[in-house]
C-alpha positions in Angstrom: -1.5 -62.7 133.0 -5.0 -62.6 134.4 -5.2 -60.4 137.7 -7.5 -61.1 140.5 -10.6 -59.2 141.3 -12.1 -58.4 144.1 -15.1 -61.2 143.8 -12.5 -63.3 143.5 -11.1 -63.0 147.1 -14.9 -62.7 148.1 -15.5 -66.3 146.7 -12.5 -67.6 148.4 -13.8 -66.1 151.9 -16.9 -68.1 151.4 -15.0 -71.1 150.3 -13.2 -70.6 153.5 -15.8 -70.0 156.0 -17.7 -73.3 154.5 -14.7 -75.2 155.1 -14.3 -74.1 158.6 -18.4 -75.0 159.4 -18.0 -78.5 158.0 -14.3 -79.3 160.0 -16.6 -78.1 163.2 -17.5 -81.4 164.7 -20.7 -79.8 166.1 -22.3 -79.6 162.4 -22.0 -83.0 161.9 -25.3 -83.9 162.3 -26.6 -80.9 160.6 -28.7 -82.3 157.4 -27.0 -79.3 155.6 -23.9 -80.8 156.2 -23.3 -83.1 153.2 -24.7 -81.1 150.7 -22.3 -78.4 151.8 -19.6 -81.0 151.6 -20.6 -81.7 148.0 -21.0 -77.8 147.2 -17.1 -77.3 148.7 -16.1 -80.2 146.4 -17.9 -79.0 143.7 -16.0 -75.3 144.7 -12.9 -76.9 145.0 -13.0 -78.2 141.2 -14.0 -75.5 139.7 -11.4 -73.3 141.4 -8.6 -76.1 140.4 -10.5 -75.6 136.7 -10.1 -71.9 137.0 -6.7 -72.1 138.2 -5.7 -74.1 134.9 -7.4 -72.4 132.9 -6.2 -68.8 134.2 -2.6 -70.9 133.8 -3.0 -71.9 130.5 -4.3 -68.2 129.6 -1.4 -66.4 131.2 0.8 -69.4 129.1 -1.1 -68.1 125.7 -0.6 -64.3 127.1 3.1 -64.9 127.9 3.3 -66.5 124.5 1.5 -63.9 122.5 3.8 -61.2 124.1 7.0 -63.1 123.1 5.8 -63.5 120.0 5.0 -59.6 119.8 8.0 -58.9 121.2 9.6 -61.1 118.8 8.0 -59.4 115.8 8.7 -56.1 116.8 12.5 -57.2 117.0 12.3 -58.7 113.7 10.9 -55.5 112.0 13.4 -53.5 113.8 16.3 -55.3 112.7 14.7 -55.2 108.9 13.7 -52.0 109.2 17.6 -51.1 110.0 18.7 -53.7 107.2 16.6 -52.0 104.6 17.6 -48.3 106.0 21.1 -49.8 105.6 20.3 -51.1 101.8 19.0 -47.9 101.0 21.3 -46.0 102.4 24.1 -48.4 100.4 21.8 -48.0 97.1 21.2 -44.2 97.4 25.6 -43.9 97.7 25.5 -46.3 94.6 23.1 -44.2 92.6 25.0 -41.2 93.3 28.5 -42.8 92.4 26.9 -44.2 89.4 25.3 -40.5 88.6 28.9 -39.1 89.2 30.3 -41.5 87.0 27.7 -41.1 83.9 28.7 -37.4 84.8 32.4 -37.6 84.5 32.3 -40.3 81.4 30.1 -37.6 80.0 32.7 -34.5 80.8 35.5 -36.6 79.6 33.6 -37.9 76.5 33.3 -33.7 75.4 36.4 -32.4 76.9 39.6 -32.0 75.5 42.0 -33.1 77.7 44.9 -30.9 77.2 43.2 -27.4 76.9 40.2 -28.2 79.3 37.7 -26.3 76.7 35.1 -28.7 75.0 36.1 -30.9 72.3 34.8 -31.3 68.6 32.0 -33.7 70.1 30.8 -31.1 72.1 30.6 -28.4 69.4 28.5 -30.6 67.2 26.3 -31.0 69.9 26.3 -27.3 70.6 26.0 -26.1 67.1 23.1 -28.1 66.5 21.4 -27.2 69.8 22.4 -23.4 69.1 21.1 -23.7 65.5 17.8 -24.9 66.3 17.2 -22.4 69.5 18.3 -19.8 67.0 15.9 -21.0 64.3 12.8 -21.4 66.5 13.4 -17.4 68.1 14.6 -16.2 64.6 17.8 -15.2 66.2 21.3 -14.5 64.1 24.0 -17.4 65.3 27.4 -16.5 64.4 30.7 -18.6 64.3 34.3 -18.1 64.3 37.5 -20.6 63.2 40.4 -19.3 65.1 44.0 -20.9 64.1 47.0 -20.0 65.9 49.9 -18.6 63.6 52.7 -20.8 62.3 52.2 -23.5 65.5 54.3 -26.1 63.6 57.3 -23.2 63.7 56.2 -23.2 68.2 56.9 -26.8 68.2 60.1 -27.4 66.6 61.7 -24.5 67.9 60.5 -24.7 71.4 59.2 -28.1 71.8 55.9 -30.1 72.0 55.8 -29.0 75.7 55.7 -25.1 75.3 53.2 -25.6 71.9 51.0 -27.6 74.5 51.2 -24.8 77.1 50.6 -22.2 74.4 47.6 -24.1 73.3 46.4 -24.1 76.8 47.1 -20.4 77.2 45.2 -19.9 73.9 42.2 -21.8 75.2 41.9 -19.9 78.4 42.4 -16.3 76.6 39.4 -17.4 74.5 37.6 -18.0 77.1 38.4 -15.0 79.0 37.4 -12.6 76.0 33.8 -14.0 75.6 30.6 -13.7 76.8 29.3 -16.0 79.8 26.9 -17.7 77.2 29.2 -17.6 74.3 30.7 -21.1 73.2 34.7 -22.2 72.5 35.9 -25.6 72.0 39.1 -27.0 70.1 38.3 -28.4 66.8 41.1 -29.6 66.2 45.1 -29.3 66.4 45.5 -25.9 66.9 42.0 -24.5 66.0 39.6 -23.3 68.3 36.1 -22.6 67.1 33.8 -20.0 68.8 29.9 -19.5 69.0 28.3 -16.8 69.8 24.5 -17.5 70.4 21.8 -14.2 69.4 24.9 -12.0 67.7 25.5 -10.9 64.7 28.5 -8.4 63.2 28.7 -7.0 66.7 30.9 -10.4 67.4 33.9 -8.4 65.3 35.0 -6.3 68.7 35.3 -9.5 70.2 37.3 -11.2 67.7 39.4 -8.2 68.1 40.1 -8.5 71.5 40.7 -12.0 71.8 43.7 -11.6 68.8 44.8 -8.8 70.7 44.8 -11.1 73.8 46.6 -13.5 71.9 49.2 -11.6 70.8 49.8 -10.6 74.3 50.5 -14.1 75.1 54.4 -14.8 76.4 56.1 -18.4 76.4 59.2 -19.4 78.6 61.8 -18.9 76.3 60.9 -17.1 73.5 63.0 -14.3 71.9 62.1 -10.8 72.4 59.9 -9.3 69.7 58.6 -12.5 68.7 54.7 -12.4 68.9 52.3 -15.0 69.1 49.1 -14.7 66.5 46.2 -16.2 65.5 43.9 -15.6 62.4 39.7 -16.1 62.4 37.6 -16.8 59.8 34.1 -15.2 60.6 30.3 -15.7 59.2 26.8 -16.1 60.4 24.9 -19.5 60.0 22.3 -19.4 57.3 19.4 -21.3 58.3 18.0 -21.5 54.7 21.1 -23.7 53.4 22.7 -26.6 55.2 23.1 -24.9 58.5 26.1 -24.9 60.7 27.8 -27.6 58.8 28.0 -25.3 55.7 28.9 -22.3 57.8 31.7 -24.2 59.3 32.8 -24.7 55.9 32.3 -21.2 55.3 34.4 -20.2 58.3 37.2 -22.4 57.0 37.6 -21.0 53.8 37.7 -17.7 55.5 40.2 -18.4 57.7 42.3 -19.8 54.6 41.8 -16.4 53.2 43.3 -14.6 56.1 46.1 -17.1 56.3 46.9 -15.4 52.6 46.6 -12.6 53.4 49.3 -12.3 55.5 47.8 -13.8 58.7 47.0 -12.5 62.3 43.9 -10.9 61.5 39.8 -11.7 60.9 38.2 -12.2 57.6 34.5 -12.4 57.3 31.8 -12.4 55.0 29.4 -10.3 56.3 27.6 -8.3 53.7 27.5 -5.0 55.6 31.4 -4.7 55.8 34.2 -5.7 53.9 36.9 -8.3 54.7 39.4 -7.1 56.7 43.0 -6.9 55.9 
């Protein structure tokens, strides 16, 4: 709304003074009476026009203020809605990310033992072979098989057999380096991968077999020892890589079974196979 200024009050006092002079009968015959009367009428009309303009301006100003307040309120509402949409979107993407990670974990984890499954091992074998070739470092792998596992299932039941596989998986993980890799290759077989390691992994494999012998099963007779056999080899980059390495480890594992089980058989050139 337009606020009155000091000059407006001065003009109003002059108009009122002229009106009072014209109302005085003593000035009726004065030659300035009629011009002053006309000026008063003109001033009155101008004042009325000014008041109308002020009311119109006030109306426009009020409408503009209301429009501004309405726009601000609308902006605030839309901003709150947008923030809500962003929060929902963030939650959705977080949920999708967690779901993707869960699906990825489910796709690469053995549901019984909790270690990596065959798909996980194949991916890591490829990655570690490429890294070892690039850095010129050795890469050693081993296949471990629980001896006479079918007998455990037949004698004690599949539930006990499952417990044994879980304990073997925990035993392997507990005796490897932080960056070594293990997973369930299939059935009662586990694959162990040793990046940047050569023949020194023999000691780690021996510790694993010692720990397997210490596993106790419910209902197992005294003296009935759980054992495992290992085939151990190094990946040869000049050949077919890890695929041939896994095949060699499998053949060495079969040789360990033939030699009486509960042992490590390797093809390291600097050492003779363990009996």
